[in-house]
C-alpha positions in Angstrom: 65.5 103.2 117.1 64.6 99.5 118.0 61.7 99.0 120.2 60.7 95.8 122.6 58.1 95.3 125.4 58.5 95.4 128.9 58.8 91.7 129.8 55.5 89.6 129.1 53.5 93.0 129.1 52.5 94.7 125.7 54.0 98.2 126.6 56.9 99.0 124.2 60.2 100.7 125.1 62.9 101.7 123.5 65.9 99.2 123.9 67.8 102.2 125.7 66.6 103.8 128.6 67.8 106.7 130.0 68.7 106.6 133.7 68.6 109.8 135.8 70.3 109.3 138.9 72.7 112.2 137.8 69.5 114.8 137.3 69.1 117.5 140.1 71.9 116.4 142.5 74.8 118.6 143.8 77.7 116.5 143.3 80.3 117.7 140.5 79.2 114.9 138.3 75.3 115.6 138.6 73.3 117.5 136.0 71.6 120.9 136.6 68.0 121.1 134.9 69.4 122.7 132.1 72.0 120.1 131.3 69.3 117.7 132.1 67.1 119.0 129.7 69.6 118.3 126.8 70.0 114.8 127.5 66.2 114.4 127.5 65.9 116.5 124.5 68.6 114.4 122.4 67.2 111.1 123.8 63.8 111.9 122.4 65.0 113.1 119.0 66.8 110.0 118.9 63.7 107.8 119.2 64.2 107.1 123.0 61.0 106.9 125.1 61.8 105.3 128.1 63.1 107.3 131.5 63.9 105.8 134.7 64.1 107.6 138.0 63.4 106.6 141.6 62.0 108.5 144.6 65.5 108.6 146.1 67.6 109.8 143.6 68.8 113.1 145.0 66.1 113.3 147.7 63.3 113.6 145.0 65.0 116.0 142.7 65.7 113.9 140.0 61.9 113.0 139.7 61.2 116.7 139.6 63.7 117.8 137.5 62.6 114.8 134.9 59.1 115.8 134.9 60.0 119.1 134.3 62.4 117.9 131.3 59.3 116.0 129.8 56.8 118.8 130.3 56.7 120.0 127.0 56.4 116.7 125.4 53.3 114.7 124.7 53.3 112.4 128.1 51.4 109.5 126.1 54.7 109.1 124.1 56.9 108.3 127.1 57.4 105.6 129.3 58.4 106.7 133.0 59.6 104.4 135.7 60.2 105.3 139.0 60.9 103.2 142.4 60.1 103.2 146.0 61.8 101.7 149.2 64.8 104.0 150.6 63.6 106.4 153.4 63.0 109.8 152.3 62.7 111.5 155.5 65.1 110.5 158.6 62.6 111.8 161.0 59.7 109.8 159.5 60.1 106.0 159.6 57.1 105.6 157.2 58.7 107.3 154.4 60.6 104.4 153.5 60.2 100.1 153.2 57.2 98.8 151.2 54.4 99.1 153.6 51.1 100.1 152.4 51.5 103.6 154.3 54.9 104.2 152.9 54.1 102.7 149.2 50.8 104.8 149.0 52.4 108.4 150.4 55.4 108.0 148.3 53.5 106.9 145.3 51.6 110.1 145.7 54.6 112.6 146.1 56.2 110.7 143.0 53.1 111.6 140.9 53.2 114.9 142.2 57.1 115.5 141.6 56.7 114.1 138.2 53.6 116.1 137.2 52.2 113.2 135.7 48.6 111.4 136.5 50.0 107.8 136.3 53.5 106.1 136.4 54.2 103.3 133.7 56.2 101.4 135.5 56.4 101.5 139.5 59.3 99.1 141.0 60.2 98.1 144.4 63.8 99.6 145.0 65.0 96.8 147.1 63.5 93.8 149.2 61.8 94.8 152.4 62.2 92.2 155.5 60.1 94.1 157.8 57.0 94.1 155.5 55.1 90.6 154.7 55.3 90.3 150.7 51.6 89.9 150.5 50.9 93.6 152.1 53.2 95.1 149.3 51.4 93.1 146.7 48.2 94.2 147.7 49.4 97.8 147.8 50.7 97.6 144.2 48.0 95.9 142.7 45.4 98.6 144.2 47.4 101.3 142.6 47.1 99.7 139.3 43.4 99.4 139.7 43.4 102.9 140.5 45.0 104.1 137.3 48.2 105.5 139.5 50.4 102.6 138.2 50.0 101.0 134.7 52.7 98.0 135.5 54.8 96.8 138.5 58.8 95.8 138.7 61.4 95.1 140.9 65.1 95.9 141.5 68.0 94.4 142.8 67.6 91.4 145.7 68.2 88.0 145.9 66.7 85.4 143.3 64.9 83.3 146.1 63.1 86.6 147.2 62.1 87.6 144.0 60.7 84.3 143.3 58.8 84.3 146.3 57.2 87.6 145.2 56.4 86.3 141.7 54.9 83.2 143.3 53.0 85.2 146.1 51.5 87.6 143.3 50.3 85.0 140.9 49.0 82.9 143.8 47.1 85.9 144.9 46.0 86.8 141.7 47.8 90.3 142.0 49.5 92.3 139.3 52.6 90.4 138.1 56.2 91.7 138.0 57.1 92.6 134.6 60.6 93.7 134.9 63.8 93.2 137.1 66.2 95.9 137.1 69.5 94.7 138.3 73.0 95.0 138.6 74.3 93.5 135.2 77.1 94.4 132.9 80.3 92.7 131.4 82.3 93.2 134.4 79.7 92.3 136.9 77.8 88.7 135.9 77.2 87.3 139.2 73.1 87.7 138.1 73.6 85.1 135.5 73.7 82.2 138.1 70.1 82.7 139.1 68.3 85.8 138.4 68.5 85.6 134.7 67.3 82.2 134.5 64.5 83.0 137.0 63.5 85.9 134.8 63.7 84.2 131.4 61.5 81.4 132.7 58.8 83.8 134.0 58.8 86.1 130.9 60.2 89.0 133.2 62.4 91.5 131.2 65.6 92.7 132.5 66.4 96.3 132.3 70.1 96.4 134.0 71.3 99.4 135.9 75.0 100.4 135.8 75.3 98.6 132.3 78.7 100.4 131.6 80.0 99.4 135.3 79.6 102.9 136.4 82.0 103.9 133.7 84.7 101.2 134.3 83.7 100.1 130.8 84.1 103.3 128.9 87.7 103.8 129.2 90.8 101.9 129.8 91.1 101.1 133.4 94.3 103.7 133.9 92.3 106.6 132.7 89.1 106.4 134.6 90.6 108.5 137.6 91.4 111.5 135.5 87.4 111.9 134.7 85.2 114.1 137.0 83.2 111.2 138.1 86.2 109.1 138.6 87.5 111.8 141.0 84.2 112.6 142.9 82.2 109.4 142.7 82.6 107.4 146.0 80.2 104.5 144.5 82.4 103.9 141.6 85.7 103.9 144.0 83.8 101.6 146.0 82.7 99.1 142.9 86.2 99.3 141.4 87.2 96.5 143.6 84.7 94.6 142.4 84.7 95.4 138.6 88.6 95.2 138.3 89.1 91.7 140.3 88.9 88.3 139.0 89.5 89.2 135.1 87.8 92.5 135.2 91.1 94.2 134.3 91.3 92.1 131.3 87.9 92.5 130.2 88.2 96.2 130.3 91.3 95.6 128.0 89.7 93.5 125.8 86.6 95.9 125.3 89.5 98.7 124.3 91.1 96.1 121.8 87.8 95.2 120.1 86.7 98.8 120.3 89.9 100.0 118.5 89.5 97.2 116.1 85.9 98.2 115.1 86.6 101.8 115.1 83.8 102.8 117.8 83.9 103.6 121.5 84.5 101.1 124.4 81.1 102.1 125.8 79.5 101.0 122.8 80.9 97.5 122.9 80.2 97.0 126.4 76.4 98.2 125.6 76.2 96.1 122.5 77.5 93.1 124.6 74.4 93.5 127.0 72.2 94.1 124.2 72.9 90.7 122.7 71.9 88.9 125.9 68.3 87.3 125.3 66.9 88.3 128.4 67.9 92.1 128.6 65.1 94.3 126.8 66.6 97.8 127.6 69.5 98.7 129.9 69.6 101.9 131.7 71.9 104.2 130.6 72.8 107.1 132.8 74.2 109.4 130.1 75.8 112.8 131.5 76.1 114.5 128.1 74.2 114.5 124.9 76.8 112.7 122.9 76.9 109.8 125.1 72.9 109.2 124.6 73.9 109.3 120.4 76.7 106.7 121.6 74.1 104.7 123.3 71.7 104.6 120.6 74.6 103.8 117.8 75.6 100.8 119.7 72.4 99.4 118.7 73.7 99.1 115.1 76.8 97.3 116.5 76.7 93.5 115.3 79.2 91.3 117.7 79.7 87.7 116.4 79.3 84.7 118.9 83.1 84.8 118.9 83.4 88.1 119.7 80.7 88.1 122.7 82.5 84.6 124.2 86.0 86.2 123.8 84.9 89.5 125.8 83.2 87.3 128.5 85.7 84.6 128.9 88.1 86.4 131.5 85.4 86.8 133.9 85.4 85.0 137.3 83.0 85.1 140.3 83.3 88.1 142.3 81.3 89.1 145.6 77.6 90.0 145.1 76.9 93.5 145.0 73.8 95.7 144.9 71.1 93.9 146.7 71.2 96.4 150.0 
């Protein structure tokens, strides 16, 4: 396993992170506690120490299942990330957003579900138009000073919003953002226009979500519908119009062609491309099976030439922005 730091911090994480949006849900492509345990066990056996979740994933069940799966391991050896923003209780307007009340009560709930004393990376899941960013930053800073949180990060938003947050934190002497978890993969590269350069300038590490385009880059386009996720994941169908547009189909075909040439899997080619991007620390891989974890780890050994990287990316054309809401 290779390790890197979370942005400009000194905390070291594996170059592959495990995403747990599939843990604890009731969709056909979600994982039971037993299946999630197998994924976690395989990840740790292969040197992965970075696990990402969110309070909103499956109404908190993802955090609970992840916490139970890590319970038998040395907590100090693991790096746990979670998020806050989306409303958790339809009858409680303060169970979502980034106000002091929302963050403090949801942080307490996340700590309880995860069964841990501190969260290593606490991320604002989206931008909150209704709460002054200074209030959010003060609350996050207080959480770090109390020892409930070790680092703070952010997830998908417009670059001008993240720039405002970073500047406000710097101006107020608040805890800085060390990571940006954004929507970024070979079939969706709109982040390269503003967010990636901003993060590089500020030494903020990228930990992209959906690095395999929700499975679009793991098999030929026409075969995707035959998978369990292809049949049942409505979010995948919504994003296919973006991933397959404006050169996306040709990118899919080129990933398949290069994978066949090198004798590896499409997912490994797509991951290797992302791992070769200088701004990327650790893609968050939502592996549903232990063998997918192994595939992701093996992608670290896949060396793509500059011509390979350029050839894979060449068909890409602009698409509508996805993932900020």
